[in-house]
C-alpha positions as CSV (number, residue, x, y, z in Angstrom):
1,X,-108.8,-84.6,24.3
2,X,-108.1,-88.2,25.0
3,X,-105.9,-89.7,27.7
4,X,-102.2,-88.9,27.5
5,X,-100.2,-91.8,28.9
6,X,-96.8,-90.7,30.4
7,X,-94.3,-93.2,31.6
8,X,-91.8,-92.1,34.2
9,X,-89.1,-94.1,35.9
10,X,-86.9,-93.0,38.9
11,X,-84.2,-95.1,40.5
12,X,-83.6,-93.7,44.0
13,X,-84.9,-91.3,46.6
14,X,-83.6,-88.1,45.0
15,X,-85.2,-89.1,41.7
16,X,-88.4,-89.8,43.5
17,X,-88.4,-86.2,44.7
18,X,-87.7,-84.8,41.3
19,X,-90.3,-87.0,39.7
20,X,-93.0,-86.1,42.2
21,X,-92.6,-82.4,41.5
22,X,-92.7,-82.9,37.8
23,X,-95.8,-85.2,37.9
24,X,-97.7,-82.7,40.0
25,X,-96.9,-79.9,37.6
26,X,-97.8,-82.0,34.6
27,X,-101.1,-83.1,36.1
28,X,-102.1,-79.5,36.7
29,X,-101.5,-78.7,33.0
30,X,-102.6,-82.0,31.6
31,X,-105.5,-83.3,33.8
32,X,-106.2,-86.0,31.3
33,X,-102.7,-87.5,31.7
34,X,-102.1,-90.9,33.4
35,X,-98.7,-91.8,34.8
36,X,-97.1,-95.2,34.9
37,X,-93.6,-96.6,35.5
38,X,-91.4,-96.9,38.6
39,X,-91.4,-94.5,41.5
40,X,-91.1,-94.2,45.3
41,X,-93.6,-93.0,47.9
42,X,-93.5,-89.3,46.7
43,X,-94.2,-90.2,43.0
44,X,-96.9,-92.7,44.0
45,X,-98.5,-90.1,46.2
46,X,-98.4,-87.7,43.2
47,X,-100.4,-90.3,41.1
48,X,-97.8,-92.6,39.5
49,X,-98.8,-96.3,39.1
50,X,-95.5,-98.0,40.0
51,X,-95.0,-101.4,38.5
52,X,-91.9,-102.3,40.6
53,X,-90.4,-101.1,43.9
54,X,-88.0,-98.2,43.5
55,X,-85.8,-99.8,46.1
56,X,-84.8,-102.6,43.7
57,X,-83.0,-100.0,41.6
58,X,-81.4,-97.9,44.4
59,X,-78.0,-99.5,44.4
60,X,-74.8,-97.5,44.4
61,X,-71.2,-98.2,43.1
62,X,-69.8,-100.5,40.4
63,X,-69.2,-103.4,42.7
64,X,-72.5,-103.1,44.6
65,X,-74.4,-102.9,41.3
66,X,-72.9,-106.1,40.0
67,X,-74.3,-108.0,43.0
68,X,-77.8,-106.8,42.2
69,X,-77.5,-106.8,38.4
70,X,-79.5,-110.0,37.6
71,X,-82.6,-108.6,39.4
72,X,-82.2,-105.1,37.9
73,X,-81.9,-106.5,34.4
74,X,-84.9,-108.7,34.9
75,X,-87.0,-105.6,36.0
76,X,-85.8,-103.7,32.9
77,X,-86.7,-106.5,30.5
78,X,-90.2,-106.8,32.0
79,X,-90.6,-103.0,32.0
80,X,-89.6,-102.8,28.3
81,X,-92.3,-105.4,27.4
82,X,-94.9,-103.6,29.5
83,X,-94.2,-100.1,28.2
84,X,-94.1,-101.3,24.6
85,X,-97.5,-102.9,25.1
86,X,-98.9,-99.7,26.7
87,X,-97.3,-97.3,24.1
88,X,-97.0,-94.1,26.2
89,X,-96.9,-90.9,24.3
90,X,-93.9,-89.8,26.4
91,X,-91.2,-91.6,28.5
92,X,-89.4,-89.6,31.2
93,X,-86.3,-91.1,32.8
94,X,-85.5,-89.4,36.1
95,X,-81.8,-89.7,36.8
96,X,-80.8,-93.4,37.2
97,X,-78.8,-93.2,33.9
98,X,-77.4,-96.7,33.9
99,X,-81.0,-98.1,34.0
100,X,-82.8,-95.4,32.1
101,X,-80.6,-94.7,29.1
102,X,-80.8,-98.3,27.9
103,X,-84.6,-98.2,28.4
104,X,-84.9,-94.8,26.6
105,X,-82.8,-96.0,23.6
106,X,-85.0,-99.1,23.3
107,X,-88.3,-97.1,23.4
108,X,-87.0,-94.3,21.1
109,X,-86.1,-96.8,18.4
110,X,-89.7,-98.0,18.6
111,X,-91.2,-94.5,18.1
112,X,-91.8,-93.4,21.7
113,X,-90.6,-89.9,22.6
114,X,-88.0,-89.9,25.3
115,X,-86.9,-87.3,27.8
116,X,-84.3,-87.5,30.5
117,X,-84.6,-85.4,33.6
118,X,-81.2,-84.5,35.2
119,X,-78.0,-85.0,33.3
120,X,-75.5,-87.6,34.5
121,X,-72.2,-86.1,35.6
122,X,-70.7,-86.0,32.1
123,X,-68.8,-82.9,33.3
124,X,-67.1,-84.9,36.1
125,X,-66.4,-88.3,34.6
126,X,-67.5,-90.7,31.8
127,X,-67.6,-87.9,29.3
128,X,-67.9,-90.4,26.5
129,X,-71.5,-91.0,27.7
130,X,-72.7,-88.0,25.7
131,X,-72.8,-90.2,22.6
132,X,-75.0,-92.7,24.4
133,X,-77.3,-89.9,25.5
134,X,-77.6,-88.6,22.0
135,X,-78.9,-92.1,20.9
136,X,-81.3,-92.4,23.9
137,X,-83.1,-89.1,24.3
138,X,-85.1,-86.6,22.3
139,X,-84.7,-83.9,25.0
140,X,-82.7,-83.4,28.2
141,X,-83.9,-81.4,31.2
142,X,-80.9,-79.9,33.0
143,X,-80.7,-79.0,36.7
144,X,-77.5,-76.9,36.5
145,X,-76.7,-73.9,34.3
146,X,-73.2,-74.9,33.2
147,X,-74.6,-78.1,31.6
148,X,-76.4,-76.3,28.7
149,X,-73.3,-75.5,26.7
150,X,-72.2,-79.2,26.8
151,X,-75.5,-80.3,25.3
152,X,-75.6,-77.6,22.7
153,X,-72.1,-78.5,21.6
154,X,-73.2,-82.2,21.3
155,X,-76.3,-81.2,19.3
156,X,-78.7,-82.6,21.9
157,X,-81.9,-80.5,22.5
158,X,-81.8,-79.5,26.2
159,X,-83.5,-77.0,28.5
160,X,-82.0,-75.6,31.8
161,X,-84.8,-75.8,34.3
162,X,-83.1,-75.1,37.6
163,X,-83.2,-77.4,40.7
164,X,-86.5,-78.0,42.5
165,X,-84.7,-78.0,45.9
166,X,-83.9,-74.3,45.3
167,X,-87.5,-73.6,44.7
168,X,-88.7,-75.5,47.8
169,X,-86.1,-74.1,50.3
170,X,-86.6,-70.5,51.4
171,X,-83.8,-68.1,50.5
172,X,-83.4,-67.3,54.2
173,X,-83.7,-69.8,57.1
174,X,-84.4,-68.9,60.7
175,X,-82.2,-71.4,62.6
176,X,-83.7,-70.5,66.0
177,X,-87.3,-71.1,64.7
178,X,-86.2,-74.5,63.5
179,X,-84.6,-75.2,66.8
180,X,-87.8,-74.2,68.6
181,X,-89.7,-76.7,66.3
182,X,-87.3,-79.4,67.3
183,X,-87.2,-78.3,71.0
184,X,-83.5,-77.5,70.9
185,X,-81.6,-74.8,72.8
186,X,-80.7,-71.7,70.7
187,X,-77.3,-71.6,72.4
188,X,-76.4,-75.3,71.8
189,X,-73.6,-76.3,69.4
190,X,-75.3,-78.8,67.0
191,X,-73.9,-80.9,64.3
192,X,-76.2,-82.8,61.8
193,X,-74.9,-86.2,60.7
194,X,-76.1,-87.4,57.3
195,X,-74.5,-90.8,56.6
196,X,-76.6,-91.5,53.5
197,X,-80.1,-92.5,52.4
198,X,-79.2,-96.0,51.2
199,X,-78.6,-99.0,53.4
200,X,-75.4,-99.7,51.5
201,X,-74.2,-96.2,52.5
202,X,-75.0,-96.8,56.1
203,X,-72.9,-100.0,56.0
204,X,-69.9,-98.0,55.0
205,X,-70.5,-94.8,57.0
206,X,-72.3,-95.5,60.2
207,X,-69.2,-96.5,62.2
208,X,-67.3,-93.6,60.8
209,X,-69.9,-91.0,61.7
210,X,-70.4,-92.4,65.2
211,X,-66.6,-92.5,65.9
212,X,-66.4,-88.9,64.6
213,X,-69.2,-87.8,66.9
214,X,-67.5,-89.5,69.9
215,X,-64.3,-87.6,69.1
216,X,-66.2,-84.3,68.8
217,X,-68.1,-84.9,72.1
218,X,-64.8,-85.5,73.9
219,X,-63.4,-82.2,72.5
220,X,-66.5,-79.8,72.7
221,X,-68.5,-79.8,75.9
222,X,-72.2,-79.7,75.4
223,X,-72.2,-80.6,71.7
224,X,-75.3,-82.3,70.3
225,X,-75.9,-84.4,67.2
226,X,-79.0,-84.9,65.0
227,X,-79.2,-87.9,62.7
228,X,-82.0,-87.9,60.2
229,X,-82.6,-91.4,58.7
230,X,-84.9,-92.1,55.8
231,X,-86.0,-95.7,56.4
232,X,-86.5,-98.2,59.1
233,X,-83.7,-100.3,57.7
234,X,-81.1,-97.4,57.8
235,X,-82.3,-96.5,61.4
236,X,-81.8,-100.2,62.5
237,X,-78.3,-100.3,61.0
238,X,-77.3,-97.0,62.7
239,X,-78.7,-98.1,66.0
240,X,-76.7,-101.4,65.8
241,X,-73.6,-99.4,65.1
242,X,-74.3,-97.2,68.2
243,X,-74.5,-100.4,70.2
244,X,-71.2,-101.8,68.7
245,X,-69.4,-98.6,69.7
246,X,-70.9,-98.4,73.2
247,X,-72.1,-94.9,72.2
248,X,-75.1,-94.7,74.6
249,X,-73.6,-91.6,76.2
250,X,-73.6,-89.6,72.9
251,X,-75.9,-86.6,73.0
252,X,-77.5,-87.8,69.8
253,X,-81.1,-87.7,68.5
254,X,-82.2,-89.9,65.6
255,X,-85.0,-88.4,63.5
256,X,-87.2,-90.3,61.1
257,X,-86.8,-88.2,58.0
258,X,-86.7,-84.4,58.6
259,X,-83.2,-84.1,57.0
260,X,-83.8,-80.5,56.1
261,X,-84.9,-79.5,59.6
262,X,-81.8,-81.3,61.1
263,X,-79.5,-79.4,58.8
264,X,-81.3,-76.1,59.2
265,X,-81.0,-76.4,63.0
266,X,-77.3,-77.3,62.9
267,X,-74.1,-75.1,63.2
268,X,-72.4,-77.6,60.8
269,X,-73.3,-80.6,58.8
270,X,-71.2,-83.8,58.2
271,X,-72.7,-85.3,55.1
272,X,-72.2,-88.2,52.7
273,X,-71.7,-86.9,49.1
274,X,-75.0,-86.7,47.2
275,X,-78.0,-84.5,46.9
276,X,-77.9,-83.8,50.6
277,X,-74.8,-81.7,50.0
278,X,-76.9,-79.4,47.8
279,X,-79.6,-79.2,50.4
280,X,-77.0,-78.2,53.0
281,X,-75.8,-75.5,50.7
282,X,-79.3,-74.2,50.0
283,X,-79.9,-74.1,53.8
284,X,-76.7,-72.0,54.0
285,X,-74.9,-74.4,56.4
286,X,-71.2,-75.0,56.6
287,X,-70.4,-78.7,55.8
288,X,-67.8,-81.4,55.6
289,X,-68.4,-83.8,52.7
290,X,-67.2,-87.4,53.0
291,X,-67.8,-90.7,51.2
292,X,-66.6,-94.3,51.2
293,X,-67.2,-97.0,48.7
294,X,-65.5,-100.4,48.2
295,X,-61.8,-100.1,47.2
296,X,-62.4,-101.5,43.7
297,X,-65.3,-99.1,43.1
298,X,-63.2,-96.2,44.3
299,X,-60.3,-97.1,42.0
300,X,-62.6,-97.4,39.0
301,X,-64.4,-94.1,39.7
302,X,-61.3,-92.1,40.6
303,X,-59.4,-93.1,37.5
304,X,-62.2,-91.7,35.3
305,X,-62.7,-88.4,37.0
306,X,-62.4,-85.0,35.3
307,X,-62.7,-82.8,38.3
308,X,-60.8,-82.7,41.5
309,X,-64.0,-82.6,43.6
310,X,-67.2,-84.7,43.8
311,X,-69.5,-82.6,46.1
312,X,-72.2,-80.5,44.4
313,X,-71.3,-77.2,46.2
314,X,-67.7,-77.4,45.0
315,X,-68.8,-78.4,41.5
316,X,-71.2,-75.5,41.2
317,X,-68.6,-73.1,42.6
318,X,-65.9,-74.4,40.3
319,X,-63.5,-74.7,43.2
320,X,-63.2,-76.1,46.7
321,X,-65.4,-74.1,49.1
322,X,-66.1,-76.9,51.5
323,X,-63.8,-79.8,52.4
324,X,-64.1,-83.3,50.9
325,X,-62.6,-86.2,52.9
326,X,-62.9,-89.4,50.9
327,X,-62.0,-93.0,51.3
328,X,-58.7,-93.4,53.3
329,X,-58.8,-89.7,54.2
330,X,-62.2,-90.2,55.8
331,X,-61.1,-90.9,59.3
332,X,-62.7,-89.9,62.6
333,X,-59.7,-87.7,63.4
334,X,-59.8,-85.9,60.0
335,X,-63.6,-85.4,60.0
336,X,-63.7,-84.2,63.6
337,X,-61.0,-81.6,62.8
338,X,-62.7,-80.4,59.7
339,X,-66.0,-79.9,61.6
340,X,-64.2,-78.1,64.4
341,X,-62.6,-75.7,61.8
342,X,-66.1,-74.6,60.7
343,X,-67.4,-74.3,64.3
344,X,-64.4,-72.2,65.3
345,X,-63.9,-70.0,62.2
346,X,-67.0,-67.7,62.1
347,X,-65.5,-65.5,59.4
348,X,-65.0,-68.4,57.0
349,X,-68.6,-69.5,57.7
350,X,-70.0,-66.0,56.9
351,X,-68.1,-66.0,53.6
352,X,-69.4,-69.4,52.8
353,X,-73.0,-68.3,53.4
354,X,-72.6,-65.5,50.8
355,X,-71.4,-68.1,48.3
356,X,-74.4,-70.3,49.0
357,X,-76.8,-67.3,48.7
358,X,-75.6,-66.7,45.1
359,X,-75.8,-70.4,44.3
360,X,-79.4,-70.5,45.6
361,X,-80.5,-67.6,43.5
362,X,-79.0,-69.1,40.3
363,X,-80.7,-72.5,40.8
364,X,-84.1,-71.0,41.8
365,X,-85.9,-71.1,38.5
366,X,-89.4,-72.6,39.2
367,X,-88.2,-75.9,38.0
368,X,-91.4,-77.8,37.7
369,X,-93.0,-75.1,35.6
370,X,-90.0,-74.7,33.3
371,X,-89.8,-78.5,32.8
372,X,-93.5,-78.8,32.2
373,X,-93.4,-76.0,29.6
374,X,-90.5,-77.8,27.8
375,X,-92.4,-81.2,27.9
376,X,-95.7,-79.8,26.6
377,X,-93.9,-77.9,23.8
378,X,-92.3,-81.2,22.9
379,X,-95.6,-83.1,22.9
380,X,-97.3,-80.4,20.9
381,X,-94.5,-80.2,18.3
382,X,-94.9,-84.0,17.8
383,X,-98.7,-83.8,17.7
384,X,-99.0,-85.9,20.8
385,X,-101.3,-83.4,22.8
């Protein structure tokens, strides 16, 4: 069998993780496959030839995207030409819907089979996007079970594959073992602070998280903080915020990466909304979700919402099981109080762990294998492998 060329494009760190798992599973089943497109370090390590830096696409929020739009559109134009010349048998868009759906529609019109991995939040807002999806994709791979009925109703072929984080995180975590690994006391009260993976998120959250930590340290003797940061740029920004707030006395340790270890070691997690909230749930940790964007972005997003919550644990549960403090409600006072509530109410924390255990079991589906089965079936049905 000849070479099978698969194009795959991710637009941010969470997509890089999803894409790397999928590429590894596909490579095991299709050793003759070559992978091209756009990916981050995990996808590149898995064997993807990345034509452009993933960081160029990792921009969040309506207003923020507008500033970077010319560069993003230029990348997409160049990528369209490149992929059309290379004629992959399959294109996989990993998340990044604003970038990928346009690309998928373009390629599909020209006879290239298109798949999208991870549905956008059509169940939360922008429900009209389902029509755009129908024009863009031949098949959708779904991370969450409740999404399947929406795609069946719209007549879009889709497969629920579970979430790879649920496969990778053990059903039970030994917090003390993780604390030993990080050389932390078993008895300490520890809060993990996750202000976001993008520099744009640090710009909006670093001061807020530091001020919250200062308030908690004044209220809880001996409290410690862990701050996992993904890049040198985000670490530099956070350290400059520490300096601005004269926070040298904070019992705070910055980790380079190791977000899961920080959350697993913690009694509670203060986390910016995003994939990290799902990680915290799978690690069975009480959390407080927060987020800030520019005022204009917030007004545009909030006016189009369908659900009263944005955090993945609440969306999966179908109700508020963890607090969300967003925008003007995201103050150091409010966040510190919400964290203290979890630290002080052990009964509520135990009930939350039961909820997270059920969530984990539902999402644990051997995602990479299921997704690979669906993709190979699609390729075979079209005579492409």
